[in-house]
N, C-alpha and C positions, 0 to 999 in steps of 0.2 A: 504494499499500499504505499502510495506516495504520502511525502510530509505533509503536504498541503490538505491530504484527506483525512490524514489523522488530526490535524488542528482543526478541521471542522467536525470532527465527531460530535455528537450529542454529549459524549463524556464530559467535554470543555464547557459545558452551557449551564447556566443558572439552574439551580433547583430550590424552590422553596417545602422547608420541613417545618414540623412543630406549628402547625395550624397557621403557618404563614409569618411566625414571628423570626424565625431564621432563615436568610437566603443564601445558600451555598453558591459560590461562584464555578464549581466545577464538580463533578461526580465520581470521584476517584475518591474512594473512602478507605482510610486506614481500617481494617479489620481487628477485632480485639483477640490480642496476642499473649499468651502467657509467657514471661520470660524470666521470672525468679531471680530477679535484681534487687530485692529490699534489704534493708539493713536490719539483721536482728534485733529486736529491743533487747535480748540477753545474750550478750556477745560470748559468754561462757559458757554456751549450752553443752550439756553431760547427759549420759543415758540415765541419770538420777534426778536432772533437773533441765529437763530440754527446754529449748526455745520453741515458742510455739507462735510468736508475733512478730510480725515484721512490719518495717516504717519505709514508707515512699523516701527517696532520698534525690540528691540533687544529681547522679547519673540518670536516674529515670526521666527528672525533668528535661534533661538534656537528649536523651532519645525521643522522647515527644517532641520536642522543640524541632529537631533536625526534619522532622517529618511531617512539620507543621508548612502550609502553604496561605495565603491570603484567601479566606474565606473556604479553606477545606474543611473536611470533617474526619476527626479523628476516633475511633471507638477505643476505649481503654481495656486493658488486660481485666481479666475476671476479679472482680474485687469481693472478698466474701464479708458478709454484713455481720457476721458473727463469728467467734471462736469457732463455733461448733461446726461451722459451714466451710471451713478451708479445708481444700484439697491436696495442698502441695507447699513444700517450703520454700521461702523466699518470695511468698506472696502477699503482698500487703493488704492489708482489710481496710475498715472505714468506721470501727467500732472503739477505738479509744481515741483520745484526744492528739495524741500524738502522731497517729496514721493520719487523723483528719487534718492536720498544719502540714504533713507531707505531701500529701495530695493538693492543698493549696496551692504548693510551690509548683506543681506540676502544670496545673490549670493556668496560673498565671503566666508560666514560659508558653503556653499554646496561644494563650490570648495576645500574650506581648508580640507575636507574628502574624497576627489577624485570623486564627483559626478558631475552630470551634470544636469541643470535646465532649465526648457522653462518657459517663459512667456505667462500666458493665456490672451488674450486683450479679453474682455466682454464689450458689450454693452447690458443694459436690455431694450433699447426700451421702449414699452409700460408697461412693468413689474415691473414699479416702481411708485412713486406719485411725485407730486410736490414739496412736501414738503423736498423731499430727494434732489431735483435737484437745486430748486430756478425757475425752469421753466417748461412748460408742457412737459408732456412725449412725444416722437416722434416715430413714427412706419411706417411701408409702408404705410399704409393707417390711417385715422382718424377712426378704428374700435373700437367700445367700448368694454368693459368686459361685457361677454354676460351672468355674474352670478353677478346679481344684489346685492345680499348681501356677497359677497364673500373681505374678509379683506385681507389689506396689511400685511404684516409677521411682521411688528414691530409697535411700538407705535409711534404715532408723537414726534418730538424732545420736550422735556420737559414735556411729558403729560403721562398719560398711556391710552390713548385712542389709537384705530387702526381706519384708514379710509378705507372705501371702496374705491375699484377700481375705479367704475364708478362716483365716486366722483372728479377723477384725469385723464380725458380722455384724450387719446393722440390726436396729431395731426400730420398731413401728412408732412412727409419730401418731401419738394421742390426739384428739382433737383438742385440749388445752394446748399441746405442744404444738400444733400447726398454727392456732392462733399467735403464739409467741414467735413462731418464725415468721409470720407474717408482718408483727410489727417490729421484728429485726429489720426486714427489708425495709419497713416505712421509715425506721428510725435512721437508716444507711442513706436512703434517698434523700430523706431532708437534710443530712448532713454533707450531701454530696452538692445539694443545690445551693447551701448555704456557703461552701467555700468556692462556688463559681463555673462548677459543671455548666453546662449548657443544658443536659437532661440526661436521663437515666436509661439504659436497656437493662431489661431482664433477660438472663440468660435462660432460655427456656428449652436449650437444644442439647445436643452431644451426650446423652445419657447421664445429666446430672439432675439435681434433686427434681426438677418440675416436670422435665421429660420422664422421670421414675413412675410421677403420677400418670401420666400418660400412657405409660408402656404397659399392656397387658401382662406381659412376663415377669415385670416387677411387680406392680401394683395387684395385691390378690385380696385387696379390702372387699368388705360385703355391705358397708356402711355408707353415706351419702356422697364418698370420695372414691368408691369403685364400684365394680361390677358391670359397667358398661361404659360405652364411649363417652356418654353424656357426663357421669358421674366421676370417670376418671380426669374431666377437665375442670371439675369444681375447684380444686386448688388453685390451679393458674388462673381462673377465673376470679377468684375470690382475690386472689394476690394482685391482680391488676387492677379490681377495683379499688382496693384499699391503699395502692402506691399511688393511684390516679387522685384519689380524692385527698391524700398527703401532699401532692407536690403539682397536680395539676395534669389532666390527661394531657394535655398538648405537649409536656415535658418527659413523656413516658413512651418508650418504644419496646420490643420483645423479639428476640432472636429465637428462631424455630428450625427443626432440623426433621420433619415429617418421615424421611424415610433413612434416618441415620442408623448406624448398628453401634456406633462408638459406645465403650463403656455397659457392654452388653445389651443395649435397647433392640429387642427384639421382640417387640410387640407385634400383634396382628391387629385389623381394623383400621389400618392407617389412615386410608382415605375418610372412614366414618368419623374417626377421632379428631383430625386436624381441620376437616371441614366444619364439623360442629364447633370447634374451638374457634376459628375465625369467624364464623356467622356471629357468634356471641361477642366476640370482640370487638366486630364493626357495628352490630347493633347498641351495644354498650358504650362505645367510647368513638365515636366519631371522627374526634379531633386526634387521636393518637399520632405521635410525633413520625414515626415510620415503624413499617415492619420489616425485617431481616431474616432472611431464608438461606437454607445452604441446598446447594443444588443436588437434585437427586441422585446422581452418578458419582457424585465426590464424596469420598471416605477417606478418613485418618489411618485406616487400619487392612483396607483392601484395595487391589486393583480396580479399574473399570470394567474387567472382564468378570471379577470374582463380584463384583457388587451387582452387576448386570443379572448374575444368577441367581443371587438374593429377591431381586426383583421380579423376576422371571416367577419364582416360586409364589410370590405372593399373586400371580397374575397382573403386575404392574410394570409389564416390559417396557411399555412406551409411554410412563408417565413423566408428566413434568410439573412446574409450578404454577401452571397458567389457570387452574381451577381454583387455586388460592388468590392467584393475582386478580381474579373477576370479582371473587367473594369482597376484597378489600377495597375494591373501586378506587377512589380518589387518595386512599390513604397513601403516601410515599412506600415504594415496594423494594427493597433492596434484595440484592443477590451476592452470594460468595460462594467460592468452591472451584479452584484451579482457572481463572482468570490470569492473563499473562499479555505479552505484547503479540500473542498470534490470533488471540479467539475473542479479545473485546469489541472488535469493530463490528457495527451494525446491529449490537444487541438492543442498544437502548432504542435505535430507530425502529426496531421492530415492534416497541411496546411493551415488549416482554416485562421490564424491569426500570424503573427510575435512576437508580445507581447501582454500581459495582463495588464490592468489597475487595482488597488485596491484602494478602498477608505474607505468604514467603517470599514474594519480590518486594515487598513494601520494606522487610527486613534488611534486604541487600541493595536496596536502592532508594536513600531517604529521598532522592527527588524524583521519586516514582511517576506523579502528573506530569514533570516536565520531559521525562525520558518516553514515556508514551506518546505526549502530544508532540515532540520533534523526530520521533523514529531513532531515539539513540538505543544501543544495544542494552540489554539488561544484564546487571554483574549477577554471577551465579551466586546462592547462598548456602549456607554451611551448615547442615542439618546439626552436626554435632554441637554447635553453640546456640542453639533455639533455647534450651532449658537448663537454667543454672540449678542450685547456687553455684559458682564458680570462684576459685582465688583470683583470677582477673576478670571481674564481671565486666570490664569494659569490651573484652574481646569477642567479636562479633555481636555488638551490641551498639555501641556508639562510633566504631573504627570503620565503617563502609564510608567510602567518599562519592560525594554527587559527582556528576559528570564535569562540572566546573572545577572542583578540584582535581580529576583525573587529568584534565588538559593543563593546569595551572602547576601540577607537580612535573609532567613531561616536560 
């Protein structure tokens, strides 16, 4: 594609979100990316006294600022709204004053360059272990991990040993516990808005807590929160209602992965469940900031061919996001999942989506919007530096050059 055609792409046209409150200058959005670069509250973590809380720091502020453009949108990494919700080491929450102050520095760094940033609120649910949270993992039901030898992503604090998920089984959230969890989200959302985040995105995908309620293979409840597609949606709908009331629905968005398999999200009735969810969201919240979906054939743990075999087994071989796009109507509709400099063109022009999210290539190309617009080659990313914590946290985080820096170095 010629450079002039790229520059004229709809990717580089304005977009109103947040019910018209925010006007983006382009539609290349930084996807939410867990990077595990927070500073430990307790720097002398030991097996007997492990650190379980991390604070946003200046390095994180620099990383977000590097990827900020005038009028561009960034979605933060997943931010735990409580200690109980944290899924990985090095991930800063927003539930103690030190964390709130740390996120304020990140927000100020983005705003100083004219960008916008949303806080993604993330509850890992059963996709964590007790050593991370100091309490039993929680979920829609006490459904154990069904892969007996699958290991948690990081070593136990102060050791080199990794624990099996089955050795840290979840407990079922009681109704009072559900209500406390929703309040945690509301408190975190209010803190996010108070420090200057432009909005909040609820992480409803990737097999984390919200999707655990939506997934029939995890949610085995027989009360008002389970047993049918409609009842499995109740927790998510209640959560959106509460957060919208707390901070205004125009400041609230949600991320969904209706066809995902990550973290053992293997539920059935996919179309029935997410169709009902989207219809209710649209009916109840006409002015949501945006909705963000993950492409049906994109998967973090399987190839496209393997994912297609799963979709075929569900009778969804040719499925797309179009049904959800139709339901959501005028609500800005984002999509993520494998977009790069070869397959981004003509997508928005087709009307399928309003903006595209980029993750891996935004890691290795802090000036990604300019590179896409000008046809500059994309630098490859180094997957080994994606997820910390590391002794040298800047490596693979803030040391990728822009195209301008590459030229000046030469």
